[in-house]
N, C-alpha and C positions, 0 to 999 in steps of 0.2 A: 423885550427880555422874557415877558411871559409868553409872548405867540411862540417864540422860538421853543420854549421848554415844553409848550403846550405840543407843537407841530413833532419834536422829538420824542413826545411821550406817546402821541398817537402811533408814530413809526414803530415805539420800541415796542405798544400794544402789538400793532398787527402783526410784528415779526413773532412774538410771541405767540400768539393766535395760529399762526401759519404753522409755524413748528409743533404746535399742540397738533393741529389737523393733520400733519405729516404722519407724525409718531402712532397717531389711530388709525391712520390709514396703512400704515405698514402693519401693525398689530391686525387689524381686520384683514389683511391679505394672509398674513403668517398664518393666523387661526384658520381662514378657509383651506390652506395648504396642507394644514395638519388634520383639518377632518377628511380632505379629499382623501389624504393616505390612510386615515383609519378606516375610510368606505371602502378603499381599494383593498386593503386587509380582508376586511368584513366576507367582500365578494369571491377573493382568492378562495377563502376558508368555504365559504358554504360552495362554491364550484368543485372543491377537492370534496367535501362530503357528497353531493352529488354524485362524483364519480364512483365513488368509494361504494355508494349505495347500488348504482348500476352495474358493478361487477358483482355485488352480493345478490343483486336480483339474476343475474344470467348464471351465477352457480347455482341459485336455489332452483331456476328453471332446468338447469342441467339435471340436477339430482330428482327433480319431479317424473322428467322423463323416463330417467334410469329406473325410478321405483313402478312407474306406469309399466315399461317392458318386462320387467322381473315380475309384476303382478300378474300380466298376461300370461309370461311363460307358465308362473306356478299355479293357472286356470288351466291351462293346457295339460299340465300335469296330473293334476287332480281330477281332470274330465279323465284320462286315458284308465286313471286308477281305480276311478269310481265303478260300482258293478251298473249304478244306472245311471251314467254319465249325467252326474251331478245335478239331477233332477231330485226335488226331495219327495 
C-alpha cells in the first residue's frame, strides 16, 4: 500500500511540476510577444520621427536656396545702384 501511495504521489508531483513548467513557458512566450509589440511600436515611432525630420530638412534647404537667390538678387541691385560698384 505504501508503494502505491508513493507511486501516485510521485506521479502527482510530476504532474504538478509539468503544469508549473507549462505555465512558466506560456508566461515567458507572452512576455516576449509583449516586448516585441512594444519594440515594434518604438521602431515605428522613430521611423515616423525620422520621416518628419527629413521633411523639415528638405523645407529648410528650400528656404536656404530661396534666401541665397534673394541675396544674389539684392547684391546685384546694390551693385547697380552703388556709384563705386560695391567696393569700399
